C-alpha positions, 0 to 999 in steps of 0.5 A: 499499499505504501508503494501506491501512496507514494505514486499518488502523492507524486501524481498530486504534486505533478497536477498542482505544479502544472496548474500553478505553471498555467496560472503563471503563464496566463498572468504574464501573457495577458495584455492588460495595456490593451484594455481600452475605454470601449471595454471598460466604462461606467456600466461595466464592473471595473473594481478589479482594475486599479489603473489602465492606459487611456491614451498612448500616441506618438505626436508628429504633427508637422504644423506644431499642433496636435491633440490626443483624446482620452476618456475618464470614468467616474470610478477612475478619477485620477490621471497621469499625463506624460509628455515626451518631447523628442524635438529641439523645441519647447512644448506648451501643453494644455488639457481641455474638456469636450473638445480640443478648443474646450475649457482649458483646465490645466497647462504645463510646459515641457522643455525640448529633449525632455519629459513632463508630466502632471497628475490631476483629478477629472470628472467623467467625460472626454478630455484632450491633451493639446500640444503646441510647439513654439513658433509652430515647429514640427512636433516629435514625441509621445503622449501617454495617459494612465487613469486610476482609481486612486493616486497611488496606483499611478506609476512614476 
């Protein structure tokens, strides 16, 4: 009987090890960054999400003026907006609600060849990150917006 129990324990351990391996693979292969606002809105349960990417876009407008939209949910009122300025010209950045020309809520400056970011709270709605370069020089860089349920969930 001891002989069979030994193999039973080995078999049970192998099954548990296999299940654990599959769970770990699922964790590392799920693309959480691909979750977008059409998949998560106030009508869906977002309680298991701490934060998600609301916008991730290259900026490369030749006229020196570009707007990137993102949507805020009432359950995720915090947002961090990152600007990467790869150009040799400074950027003026504003955040507006509703349209690119809507009410300006926030503004900040991003020097050439550097990064800039702000963390702010927003109400539910569509917002725009508006980037303009000095004297209309072409833009080159990136905008990333991450929204979260709490300010501590926004990475640096």
